[in-house]
C-alpha positions as CSV (number, residue, x, y, z in Angstrom):
1,M,0.0,0.0,0.0
2,E,1.4,3.4,-1.0
3,Q,2.0,5.7,1.9
4,V,0.9,9.3,1.9
5,Q,3.7,11.8,1.7
6,Q,3.9,13.9,4.8
7,M,6.7,16.2,6.0
8,Q,7.7,16.2,9.6
9,L,9.7,18.9,11.4
10,S,12.9,16.9,10.8
11,D,12.1,16.9,7.1
12,Y,12.0,20.7,7.0
13,V,15.3,20.9,8.9
14,R,16.9,18.4,6.6
15,A,15.6,20.4,3.5
16,L,17.3,23.6,4.9
17,A,20.5,21.7,5.8
18,R,20.6,20.1,2.4
19,R,20.3,23.5,0.6
20,W,22.1,25.7,3.2
21,V,24.3,27.2,0.5
22,F,21.2,28.4,-1.5
23,V,19.6,29.8,1.7
24,L,22.8,31.6,2.6
25,L,23.4,33.1,-0.8
26,F,19.7,34.1,-1.3
27,T,19.6,35.8,2.2
28,L,22.8,37.7,1.5
29,A,21.5,38.8,-1.9
30,V,18.2,40.1,-0.4
31,T,20.1,41.8,2.4
32,L,22.5,43.5,0.0
33,T,19.6,44.6,-2.2
34,G,17.8,46.2,0.9
35,G,21.0,48.0,2.0
36,I,21.5,49.4,-1.5
37,Y,17.9,50.6,-1.7
38,S,18.1,52.2,1.8
39,L,21.3,54.1,0.7
40,T,20.0,55.2,-2.7
41,A,16.3,55.9,-1.8
42,P,15.2,59.6,-2.1
43,Q,14.2,61.5,1.0
44,R,10.4,61.5,1.6
45,Y,8.4,63.3,4.3
46,V,4.8,62.9,5.4
47,A,2.6,65.4,7.2
48,S,-1.0,64.8,8.3
49,A,-4.1,66.8,9.2
50,R,-7.4,65.7,10.7
51,V,-11.0,66.7,9.8
52,L,-14.1,66.2,11.9
53,L,-17.3,65.2,10.2
54,R,-20.6,66.3,11.8
55,G,-23.4,63.8,11.8
56,E,-26.1,66.6,11.7
57,A,-26.1,70.2,10.6
58,P,-26.1,72.6,13.6
59,G,-29.4,74.2,14.5
60,L,-31.6,71.8,12.4
61,T,-33.6,68.7,13.4
62,V,-34.5,65.6,11.4
63,V,-38.1,65.9,10.3
64,F,-38.7,62.6,8.5
65,G,-37.0,59.2,8.9
66,Q,-34.3,58.1,11.4
67,P,-30.7,59.3,10.8
68,R,-28.1,56.6,10.2
69,S,-25.1,56.5,12.6
70,D,-22.6,56.1,9.8
71,R,-23.9,59.0,7.7
72,F,-23.0,62.6,8.0
73,G,-25.1,65.8,7.4
74,S,-27.9,66.1,4.8
75,T,-25.6,64.6,2.1
76,G,-26.0,61.2,3.7
77,L,-22.5,60.0,2.7
78,S,-20.5,57.5,4.7
79,L,-17.0,57.9,6.2
80,D,-15.4,55.8,3.5
81,T,-17.1,57.8,0.8
82,Y,-15.7,61.0,2.3
83,A,-12.2,59.4,2.4
84,K,-12.5,58.8,-1.4
85,L,-13.7,62.4,-1.9
86,M,-10.6,63.6,0.1
87,T,-8.3,62.1,-2.5
88,S,-10.4,63.0,-5.6
89,S,-9.2,65.0,-8.5
90,E,-11.5,67.9,-7.6
91,T,-9.9,68.2,-4.1
92,A,-6.4,68.0,-5.7
93,K,-7.4,70.8,-8.2
94,R,-8.5,73.1,-5.3
95,V,-5.3,72.3,-3.4
96,S,-3.2,73.2,-6.4
97,Q,-5.0,76.5,-6.9
98,R,-4.8,77.5,-3.2
99,L,-1.1,76.7,-3.0
100,A,-0.4,78.8,-6.2
101,A,-2.5,81.7,-4.8
102,R,-1.0,81.8,-1.3
103,T,-0.5,85.4,0.1
104,S,1.4,84.3,3.2
105,G,4.4,82.0,3.1
106,Q,6.0,80.5,0.0
107,R,3.9,80.0,-3.1
108,I,4.0,76.4,-4.3
109,V,3.3,75.4,-7.9
110,V,2.3,71.8,-8.1
111,D,0.3,69.8,-10.7
112,P,-3.1,68.4,-9.5
113,A,-2.0,64.9,-10.6
114,E,1.0,65.1,-8.3
115,V,-1.3,66.2,-5.5
116,V,-3.6,63.1,-6.1
117,Q,-0.5,60.8,-5.9
118,S,0.8,62.4,-2.7
119,L,-2.5,62.4,-0.8
120,R,-3.8,59.4,1.3
121,A,-7.0,59.5,3.4
122,I,-7.3,57.3,6.5
123,T,-10.6,56.9,8.4
124,E,-10.7,57.1,12.2
125,P,-14.2,55.9,13.2
126,P,-16.6,57.1,14.2
127,D,-16.3,60.6,12.7
128,V,-12.7,61.6,12.0
129,L,-10.8,61.6,8.7
130,R,-7.0,61.9,8.6
131,V,-5.3,63.1,5.4
132,E,-1.6,62.5,4.8
133,A,0.5,64.3,2.3
134,E,3.9,62.9,1.1
135,S,6.6,65.1,-0.5
136,P,10.4,65.4,-0.8
137,S,10.2,68.6,1.1
138,P,8.9,68.8,4.7
139,E,7.5,72.3,4.1
140,H,5.6,71.2,1.0
141,A,4.2,68.1,2.8
142,I,2.8,70.3,5.7
143,A,1.4,72.9,3.2
144,I,-0.3,70.2,1.0
145,A,-1.8,68.5,4.0
146,N,-3.3,71.7,5.5
147,E,-4.6,72.9,2.1
148,A,-6.1,69.5,1.4
149,A,-8.0,69.7,4.7
150,D,-9.3,73.2,4.0
151,S,-10.1,72.4,0.3
152,F,-12.0,69.3,1.5
153,V,-14.1,71.3,3.9
154,S,-15.0,73.8,1.3
155,L,-15.7,71.1,-1.3
156,V,-18.0,69.3,1.1
157,G,-19.8,72.5,1.9
158,D,-20.3,73.3,-1.8
159,F,-21.5,69.8,-2.4
160,Q,-24.0,70.0,0.5
161,R,-25.4,73.3,-0.7
162,A,-25.7,72.0,-4.2
163,Q,-27.6,69.0,-2.9
164,E,-30.0,71.2,-0.9
165,T,-30.6,73.4,-4.0
166,A,-31.2,70.4,-6.2
167,A,-33.5,68.8,-3.6
168,R,-35.5,72.1,-3.2
169,Q,-36.0,72.4,-7.0
170,F,-37.0,68.8,-7.2
171,I,-39.6,69.1,-4.4
172,E,-41.0,72.3,-6.0
173,E,-41.5,70.5,-9.3
174,Q,-43.2,67.6,-7.5
175,L,-45.5,70.0,-5.8
176,R,-46.5,71.6,-9.1
177,L,-47.2,68.2,-10.7
178,T,-49.2,67.0,-7.6
179,G,-51.3,70.2,-7.6
180,D,-52.1,69.7,-11.3
181,E,-53.2,66.1,-10.8
182,I,-55.4,67.1,-7.8
183,A,-57.2,69.7,-9.9
184,Q,-57.7,67.1,-12.7
185,L,-59.0,64.5,-10.3
186,T,-61.4,67.0,-8.7
187,K,-62.8,67.8,-12.2
188,Q,-63.2,64.1,-13.1
189,L,-65.0,63.5,-9.8
190,Q,-67.5,66.3,-10.4
191,T,-68.2,64.9,-13.9
192,L,-68.9,61.4,-12.5
193,R,-71.2,62.9,-9.8
194,E,-73.2,64.7,-12.5
195,A,-73.3,61.6,-14.7
196,G,-74.6,59.4,-11.9
197,N,-76.9,62.2,-10.7
198,L,-75.7,61.6,-7.1
199,A,-75.3,64.1,-4.3
200,P,-71.9,64.2,-2.4
201,E,-73.6,62.8,0.8
202,Q,-75.0,59.8,-1.2
203,L,-71.6,58.6,-2.5
204,A,-71.0,56.2,0.4
205,V,-74.4,54.4,-0.2
206,P,-74.0,51.3,-2.5
207,L,-76.1,51.2,-5.7
208,K,-79.0,48.7,-5.8
209,A,-79.8,46.4,-8.7
210,G,-83.4,47.3,-9.0
211,G,-86.9,46.3,-7.7
212,A,-88.2,43.0,-6.5
213,D,-89.4,42.0,-10.1
214,Y,-85.8,42.4,-11.4
215,V,-84.4,40.3,-8.6
216,N,-86.9,37.5,-9.0
217,L,-86.4,37.4,-12.8
218,L,-82.6,37.2,-12.4
219,Q,-82.9,34.5,-9.8
220,R,-85.3,32.5,-12.0
221,Y,-83.1,32.7,-15.0
222,T,-80.1,31.8,-12.9
223,D,-81.8,28.7,-11.4
224,Q,-82.9,27.6,-14.9
225,L,-79.3,28.0,-16.2
226,T,-78.0,25.8,-13.3
227,G,-80.6,23.1,-14.0
228,L,-79.6,23.1,-17.7
229,D,-75.9,22.7,-16.8
230,S,-76.8,19.7,-14.6
231,Q,-78.8,18.0,-17.4
232,I,-76.0,18.6,-19.9
233,A,-73.5,17.1,-17.5
234,A,-75.7,14.0,-16.9
235,G,-76.2,13.6,-20.7
236,Q,-72.5,13.8,-21.3
237,R,-71.8,11.1,-18.7
238,Q,-74.4,8.8,-20.3
239,L,-72.9,9.5,-23.8
240,A,-69.5,8.6,-22.5
241,E,-70.8,5.3,-21.0
242,V,-72.5,4.4,-24.3
243,R,-69.3,5.1,-26.3
244,A,-67.3,3.1,-23.9
245,Q,-69.6,0.1,-24.4
246,L,-69.4,0.6,-28.2
247,A,-65.6,0.6,-28.0
248,K,-65.7,-2.9,-26.4
249,R,-68.1,-4.4,-29.1
250,R,-67.9,-5.1,-32.9
251,P,-70.7,-5.1,-35.5
252,F,-70.2,-8.8,-36.1
253,R,-69.5,-11.8,-33.8
254,L,-67.0,-14.5,-34.6
255,Q,-68.0,-18.2,-34.3
256,K,-65.3,-20.9,-34.2
257,T,-65.7,-24.5,-35.7
258,Q,-63.3,-27.4,-36.0
259,R,-62.5,-29.3,-39.3
260,E,-59.9,-31.8,-40.5
261,N,-56.4,-30.4,-41.0
262,P,-55.5,-30.6,-44.7
263,L,-51.8,-30.6,-43.9
264,R,-52.2,-33.7,-41.7
265,A,-54.1,-35.5,-44.4
266,E,-51.5,-34.8,-47.0
267,L,-48.7,-36.0,-44.6
268,D,-50.7,-39.2,-43.9
269,K,-50.9,-39.8,-47.7
270,Q,-47.1,-39.4,-48.1
271,L,-46.5,-41.7,-45.1
272,I,-48.6,-44.4,-46.7
273,A,-46.8,-44.0,-50.0
274,Y,-43.4,-44.3,-48.4
275,R,-44.4,-47.3,-46.4
276,S,-45.7,-49.0,-49.6
277,A,-42.3,-48.2,-51.3
278,L,-40.5,-49.6,-48.3
279,A,-42.4,-52.8,-48.5
280,D,-41.6,-53.1,-52.2
281,L,-37.8,-52.4,-51.5
282,T,-37.5,-54.8,-48.6
283,S,-38.9,-57.6,-50.9
284,R,-36.1,-57.0,-53.3
285,Y,-33.2,-55.8,-51.2
286,T,-31.7,-56.4,-47.8
287,N,-32.0,-53.9,-44.9
288,D,-28.5,-52.6,-45.5
289,H,-29.3,-51.4,-49.0
290,P,-29.0,-47.5,-49.3
291,A,-32.5,-47.2,-50.8
292,V,-34.0,-49.1,-47.9
293,A,-32.1,-47.0,-45.4
294,D,-33.0,-43.7,-47.1
295,T,-36.7,-44.7,-47.2
296,K,-36.7,-45.6,-43.5
297,A,-35.1,-42.3,-42.7
298,R,-37.8,-40.4,-44.7
299,I,-40.6,-42.4,-42.9
300,A,-39.0,-41.5,-39.5
301,E,-38.9,-37.8,-40.4
302,L,-42.6,-37.9,-41.6
303,E,-43.7,-39.6,-38.4
304,K,-41.9,-36.9,-36.3
305,L,-43.5,-34.2,-38.4
306,I,-47.0,-35.8,-38.2
307,A,-46.7,-36.0,-34.4
308,T,-46.3,-32.2,-34.3
309,V,-49.3,-31.4,-36.7
310,P,-52.8,-31.5,-35.0
311,P,-55.4,-33.5,-36.8
312,L,-58.1,-30.8,-36.5
313,V,-58.0,-26.9,-37.0
314,E,-60.3,-24.2,-36.0
315,S,-62.2,-21.9,-38.5
316,S,-64.2,-18.7,-37.8
317,T,-67.5,-17.4,-39.1
318,S,-69.1,-14.0,-38.5
319,A,-72.7,-13.0,-37.5
320,E,-74.4,-9.6,-36.8
321,D,-74.5,-8.3,-33.2
322,P,-77.9,-6.9,-32.2
323,A,-76.6,-5.2,-29.1
324,Y,-74.2,-3.1,-31.2
325,D,-77.1,-1.6,-33.2
326,A,-79.0,-0.8,-30.0
327,L,-76.0,1.1,-28.6
328,N,-75.6,3.1,-31.9
329,K,-79.2,4.2,-31.7
330,R,-78.8,5.2,-28.0
331,E,-75.7,7.3,-28.9
332,L,-77.6,9.2,-31.6
333,E,-80.5,9.9,-29.2
334,L,-78.1,11.3,-26.5
335,R,-76.3,13.5,-29.0
336,E,-79.7,15.0,-30.2
337,Q,-80.8,15.6,-26.5
338,L,-77.4,17.3,-25.7
339,A,-77.7,19.6,-28.8
340,E,-81.2,20.7,-27.7
341,L,-80.1,21.3,-24.1
342,R,-77.1,23.4,-25.3
343,G,-79.4,25.5,-27.4
344,Q,-81.7,26.2,-24.5
345,R,-78.7,27.0,-22.3
346,S,-77.3,29.6,-24.7
347,V,-80.7,31.4,-24.7
348,V,-80.9,31.5,-20.9
349,A,-77.2,32.5,-20.6
350,A,-77.7,35.5,-22.9
351,A,-80.7,36.6,-20.8
352,V,-78.7,36.4,-17.6
353,A,-75.8,38.3,-19.2
354,R,-78.1,41.1,-20.2
355,L,-79.6,41.4,-16.8
356,R,-76.2,41.5,-15.1
357,Q,-74.9,44.1,-17.5
358,Q,-77.7,46.4,-16.5
359,A,-76.7,45.9,-12.9
360,R,-73.0,46.7,-13.6
361,A,-73.8,49.8,-15.5
362,G,-75.0,51.5,-12.3
363,A,-72.2,50.0,-10.1
364,S,-69.4,51.1,-12.4
365,I,-70.1,54.8,-11.8
366,Q,-70.1,54.2,-8.0
367,Q,-66.8,52.3,-8.2
368,Q,-65.0,54.9,-10.3
369,T,-66.2,57.6,-7.9
370,E,-64.8,55.7,-4.9
371,D,-61.4,55.2,-6.7
372,L,-61.1,58.8,-7.6
373,Q,-61.9,59.9,-4.1
374,A,-59.2,57.6,-2.6
375,R,-56.6,58.8,-5.1
376,L,-57.5,62.4,-4.3
377,E,-57.0,61.9,-0.6
378,M,-53.6,60.2,-1.1
379,L,-52.4,63.1,-3.3
380,R,-53.5,65.7,-0.8
381,E,-51.4,63.8,1.9
382,V,-48.4,63.7,-0.4
383,Q,-48.8,67.4,-1.1
384,S,-48.8,68.2,2.6
385,R,-45.6,66.1,3.2
386,L,-43.8,67.8,0.2
387,V,-44.7,71.2,1.6
388,R,-43.0,70.3,4.9
389,E,-39.9,68.8,3.1
390,L,-39.6,72.0,1.1
391,Q,-39.5,74.1,4.2
392,V,-36.7,72.0,5.7
393,H,-34.5,72.2,2.5
394,K,-35.1,76.0,2.3
395,M,-33.9,76.4,5.9
396,N,-30.8,74.2,5.2
397,E,-30.0,76.2,2.1
398,A,-30.3,79.5,3.9
399,V,-28.3,78.5,7.0
400,K,-25.3,77.2,5.0
401,A,-24.0,74.9,7.8
402,E,-20.8,73.0,7.2
403,V,-20.7,69.2,7.6
404,A,-16.9,69.1,8.0
405,A,-14.4,71.2,10.0
406,V,-10.6,71.0,10.4
407,L,-9.8,69.4,13.8
408,D,-6.0,69.3,13.8
409,R,-3.7,71.1,11.3
410,A,-0.3,69.7,10.2
411,V,2.6,71.2,12.1
412,V,5.6,68.8,11.5
413,A,6.5,66.4,8.8
414,T,8.0,62.9,9.5
415,S,10.7,61.4,7.4
416,M,9.7,58.2,5.5
417,T,13.1,57.2,4.3
418,P,13.9,53.7,5.8
419,Q,16.9,53.5,8.2
420,L,19.8,51.5,7.1
421,S,19.9,49.2,10.2
422,K,16.2,48.5,10.1
423,T,16.3,47.9,6.3
424,L,19.2,45.5,6.6
425,L,17.5,43.6,9.4
426,F,14.2,43.4,7.6
427,S,15.9,42.4,4.3
428,M,17.9,39.6,6.1
429,L,14.7,38.2,7.7
430,L,12.8,38.4,4.5
431,G,15.6,36.8,2.5
432,F,15.9,34.0,5.0
433,V,12.1,33.3,5.1
434,V,11.7,33.4,1.3
435,S,14.8,31.2,0.8
436,A,13.6,28.7,3.5
437,L,10.2,28.5,1.8
438,L,11.9,28.0,-1.6
439,A,14.1,25.3,-0.1
440,V,11.1,23.5,1.4
441,L,9.2,23.9,-2.0
442,L,12.1,22.4,-3.8
443,E,12.2,19.6,-1.3
444,L,8.4,18.9,-1.9
445,M,8.9,19.0,-5.6
446,D,12.0,16.7,-5.5
447,D,10.9,13.1,-4.9
448,T,14.3,11.5,-5.5
449,I,15.1,8.7,-3.1
450,R,18.3,9.6,-1.3
451,D,18.1,8.0,2.2
452,P,16.0,5.7,4.3
453,D,13.7,8.7,5.4
454,D,12.8,9.3,1.7
455,L,12.1,5.5,1.3
456,R,9.8,5.5,4.3
457,R,8.0,8.7,3.3
458,Y,7.2,7.6,-0.2
459,T,6.7,3.8,0.1
460,D,6.0,1.0,2.6
461,L,8.9,-1.1,1.5
462,A,11.2,-2.4,4.2
463,Y,14.7,-0.8,4.6
464,L,17.5,-3.4,4.6
465,G,20.5,-1.1,4.8
466,M,22.7,1.4,3.1
467,V,26.2,0.7,1.6
468,P,28.7,3.4,0.6
469,Q,29.7,3.9,-3.0
470,M,33.0,2.3,-3.7
471,D,34.9,4.6,-6.0
472,Q,38.5,4.2,-4.8
473,I,38.7,0.5,-4.1
474,E,40.7,-1.7,-6.5
475,D,38.8,-4.9,-5.7
476,P,35.0,-4.6,-5.7
477,L,34.7,-7.6,-3.4
478,V,35.3,-5.7,-0.2
479,F,35.6,-8.8,1.9
480,A,38.6,-10.0,-0.3
481,A,40.2,-6.5,-0.3
482,D,39.7,-5.4,3.3
483,P,37.4,-7.6,5.4
484,R,37.6,-5.0,8.3
485,S,36.7,-2.0,6.2
486,S,33.5,0.1,6.7
487,Y,32.3,-1.2,3.4
488,A,32.4,-4.8,4.6
489,E,30.6,-3.8,7.8
490,A,27.9,-2.2,5.8
491,Y,27.3,-5.4,3.9
492,R,27.3,-7.4,7.1
493,S,24.6,-5.0,8.4
494,V,22.6,-5.7,5.3
495,R,22.9,-9.4,5.8
496,S,21.7,-9.1,9.4
497,Q,18.6,-7.1,8.3
498,M,17.9,-9.6,5.6
499,N,18.1,-12.5,8.2
500,F,15.6,-10.6,10.4
501,R,13.2,-10.3,7.5
502,L,13.7,-13.9,6.5
503,W,13.0,-15.0,10.0
504,E,9.5,-13.4,9.7
505,K,9.1,-14.5,6.0
506,P,11.1,-17.7,5.5
507,G,12.8,-18.4,2.2
508,K,16.2,-19.0,0.6
509,A,15.7,-18.2,-3.1
510,L,16.3,-14.4,-3.5
511,L,16.1,-12.4,-6.7
512,V,18.2,-9.2,-6.8
513,T,17.2,-6.5,-9.2
514,S,17.0,-2.7,-9.5
515,A,14.6,-0.1,-11.0
516,L,17.0,1.4,-13.5
517,A,20.4,0.5,-15.0
518,N,23.8,1.3,-13.4
519,E,22.5,1.2,-9.8
520,G,25.1,-1.3,-8.6
521,K,22.8,-4.3,-8.1
522,T,25.4,-6.9,-9.4
523,L,28.1,-5.5,-7.1
524,T,25.7,-5.4,-4.2
525,L,24.6,-9.0,-4.8
526,A,28.2,-10.3,-5.0
527,N,29.2,-8.6,-1.7
528,I,26.0,-9.8,0.1
529,A,26.5,-13.3,-1.1
530,T,30.1,-13.1,0.1
531,A,28.9,-12.0,3.5
532,Y,26.6,-15.0,3.7
533,A,29.4,-17.3,2.6
534,Q,31.7,-16.0,5.3
535,A,29.0,-16.6,7.8
536,G,29.4,-20.3,7.1
537,Q,26.4,-20.9,4.8
538,S,26.4,-22.6,1.5
539,V,25.7,-19.9,-1.1
540,L,24.9,-20.2,-4.8
541,V,24.8,-17.2,-7.2
542,V,22.9,-17.6,-10.5
543,D,23.6,-15.0,-13.2
544,T,20.2,-14.7,-15.0
545,D,21.2,-11.4,-16.6
546,L,21.3,-12.8,-20.2
547,R,22.0,-9.4,-21.7
548,R,24.9,-7.8,-19.8
549,P,26.3,-10.5,-17.4
550,A,29.0,-9.3,-15.0
551,L,29.1,-11.8,-12.0
552,H,31.7,-14.0,-13.7
553,K,34.1,-11.1,-13.8
554,L,33.6,-10.2,-10.2
555,L,34.0,-13.7,-8.9
556,G,36.8,-14.8,-11.4
557,V,34.9,-17.5,-13.3
558,S,34.9,-18.3,-17.0
559,N,31.6,-17.6,-18.9
560,D,32.2,-20.2,-21.6
561,R,29.5,-22.5,-20.3
562,G,26.7,-21.6,-18.0
563,L,22.9,-21.3,-17.4
564,T,22.0,-21.1,-21.1
565,N,23.9,-24.4,-21.9
566,A,22.0,-26.2,-19.1
567,V,18.6,-24.8,-20.2
568,V,19.0,-26.0,-23.8
569,G,20.2,-29.4,-22.6
570,E,23.8,-29.3,-23.7
571,V,25.2,-30.1,-20.3
572,P,23.8,-31.2,-16.9
573,V,23.0,-28.5,-14.3
574,E,25.8,-29.8,-12.0
575,E,28.5,-29.1,-14.7
576,V,27.7,-25.4,-14.8
577,I,28.1,-24.8,-11.1
578,Y,31.6,-23.4,-10.4
579,E,33.6,-22.7,-7.3
580,T,34.7,-19.1,-6.9
581,R,37.6,-17.3,-5.2
582,V,35.4,-16.9,-2.1
583,P,35.2,-20.1,0.0
584,G,31.6,-21.4,0.3
585,L,30.4,-19.3,-2.6
586,R,29.5,-21.0,-6.0
587,L,28.5,-19.4,-9.2
588,V,26.3,-20.4,-12.2
589,P,27.4,-17.9,-14.9
590,S,25.1,-16.9,-17.7
591,G,26.9,-18.7,-20.4
592,P,26.6,-17.8,-24.1
593,L,24.1,-15.0,-24.6
594,P,20.9,-16.1,-26.5
595,P,19.1,-14.0,-29.1
596,N,15.8,-14.3,-27.2
597,P,16.5,-14.0,-23.4
598,A,12.9,-13.4,-22.3
599,E,11.5,-16.4,-24.3
600,L,14.3,-18.6,-23.0
601,L,13.6,-17.7,-19.3
602,E,9.9,-18.3,-19.8
603,S,10.4,-21.8,-21.1
604,E,9.6,-24.9,-19.1
605,A,13.2,-26.1,-19.4
606,A,14.4,-22.8,-17.8
607,R,11.9,-23.1,-15.0
608,A,13.0,-26.7,-14.2
609,V,16.7,-25.7,-14.2
610,L,16.1,-22.7,-11.9
611,Q,13.9,-24.7,-9.6
612,K,16.7,-27.3,-9.3
613,L,19.3,-24.6,-8.6
614,A,17.1,-23.0,-6.0
615,D,17.2,-26.2,-3.9
616,S,21.0,-26.7,-4.2
617,A,22.3,-24.4,-1.5
618,D,21.4,-22.8,1.8
619,V,21.0,-19.4,0.2
620,V,20.5,-18.9,-3.6
621,F,20.8,-15.4,-5.3
622,F,19.5,-14.7,-8.8
623,D,20.9,-11.6,-10.6
624,T,18.5,-10.1,-13.2
625,P,18.4,-7.0,-15.4
626,P,16.6,-3.8,-14.1
627,C,12.8,-4.4,-13.8
628,L,11.7,-1.1,-15.4
629,V,14.0,-1.6,-18.4
630,I,13.5,-5.3,-19.1
631,S,10.7,-7.7,-18.0
632,D,13.1,-10.6,-17.0
633,A,12.7,-9.8,-13.2
634,A,8.9,-10.0,-13.4
635,V,9.2,-13.3,-15.3
636,L,11.5,-14.9,-12.7
637,A,9.7,-13.4,-9.6
638,P,7.2,-16.2,-9.2
639,L,10.0,-18.8,-9.2
640,V,11.8,-17.3,-6.1
641,D,10.8,-16.7,-2.5
642,H,11.6,-13.0,-2.2
643,V,12.9,-10.0,-4.2
644,V,15.6,-7.6,-3.0
645,L,15.5,-4.1,-4.7
646,V,18.8,-2.2,-5.0
647,L,18.6,1.6,-5.4
648,H,21.3,4.1,-6.2
649,S,21.0,7.1,-3.8
650,G,19.9,10.2,-5.7
651,Q,19.2,8.4,-9.0
652,V,15.7,6.9,-8.6
653,T,12.6,9.0,-8.1
654,A,9.6,7.9,-5.9
655,R,7.5,7.5,-9.0
656,E,10.0,5.1,-10.6
657,L,10.3,3.2,-7.3
658,R,6.5,2.8,-7.1
659,Q,6.5,1.7,-10.8
660,A,9.1,-0.9,-10.0
661,K,7.2,-2.1,-7.0
662,E,3.9,-2.4,-9.0
663,T,5.8,-4.2,-11.8
664,L,7.2,-6.8,-9.4
665,E,3.9,-7.2,-7.5
666,A,2.1,-7.7,-10.8
667,G,4.3,-10.8,-11.2
668,R,3.3,-12.1,-7.8
669,A,6.7,-11.2,-6.3
670,S,7.3,-10.9,-2.5
671,I,9.6,-7.9,-2.0
672,L,11.8,-8.5,1.0
673,G,13.2,-4.9,1.1
674,V,15.4,-2.3,-0.3
675,V,19.2,-1.8,-0.2
């Protein structure tokens, strides 16, 4: 089962330690960049002024609605909106004009676009707005901040007065339109009263439909219309029932009779003819004659066919159905009755409609009068409210109260140029943090297997040990060159770990392979086998790498005859087992290289030879090509007890290792562990 990649604290520390040169150089580069920026950055100064926003104009009260806590004055704008207005181009334009027209102090000529870039508005809830001005000169920063506050106050005042004027003009126009509509409705109401010939005090009395004769007549016609509807509904139900019965019947009825099957009679005639022919043939020939046998076969087929054909068949005759004619007559009678009832209903419905129209003619005038009266009362109420609103806006326009006022003016300007010591410290911390994050990111992106921690993090394969790379040793067999070296101890440690695993999962036939080429699997196999031989065990090494064999060179054995000779039957298996220069270690070299190694290893002869070799020593090692490059390892995996994977540190990725594991497990291999 594949493990989920998770990084622990030790993994982060290892990533930083592995890339400490990158972290150091990156941190120094960022620190140097920050120092250069601090030394070359131009001088900048910032001055600030504060403006107070009043929530309500002095001397006035709110007439309609409830004031909002985050709105100011009659403009109804929020604190954030005022902050945007503070840094608007209109405010910057006024600041530029006021600075150029100064009569006291130095005149400052500055473009409005530069003023917009230098201003910054900061809200201080609930009702204070702070404006900051940035400039290379402290005097200019103070002047721009103060003029921005003054210009903002005047701009808000002008905006408020413009709003009050626009509101007053709008209300006056609405009052005029409302008055015109009231006059028009009053005239229409008077016209309706004259048309209905009603007095004003009679408008609240509902109109009546008429006398008792009219009421009785309308009721009688209505009852008659209801009765006709009931009769029509009953007739429709009866018609539907008759039609349903007609759908189930047919004009003619079918009568079934039985008669002799003509096919059966014909088949019986043929059977009699064949039997007569058979009697004639048997009188002249023996039973083995082809004509006799053919006639018997035909008779048997006819008998089987006759058994499946019934002797009698049914025939049908038709006769008229009297019930069907009766239902047709009943349907015609019901349709005529329904047509007559519908004609009577149309006459009665027209009479009822005329009577009701006469009633609605009188009620329509009453309804129109009531609607006009309600609309007229509503417009008079709106007119009264507009008059009160107009008075409020006229008072606000006349008072000219200011919504904003300068609370604190700018006096001093603060330098914004970063200090060298602080810049260096910040740059160093920033460089270290960024480089550390980059180092960790590179570690996450790099899935190369370098050490046991990487093996445990990416897979669930057992770790059997790590051996150093032998670059400066003349004899690759470290036990022969220096049995007390650290290399030899590393292989002894691998042997111990393998014994622990074999104690849990017994087995003596071990296949050694790698994921990719040039990972040192052959050298590792030879030294592990030597370690087992020096421990007093009988060890056999079989070179099944039939493409690039190398074990015979390491162990000093000729490769003239070997495994391939035994598989093809040229020599017995015992004659290709050679003693090596290591006591207790024997070798079966590959022998002459075949043109088809994979097919040779998959043959039954190869399986028999390898099975015999697997039982000929205490421990048997099989050397195979890389499993991701060639399929030989997957072919031989079912023939051994366990597989040992050899990986070169820093050469194989986790994805390749997982592919090698999946390839071997697909061949039903039991992976003992990884060296």
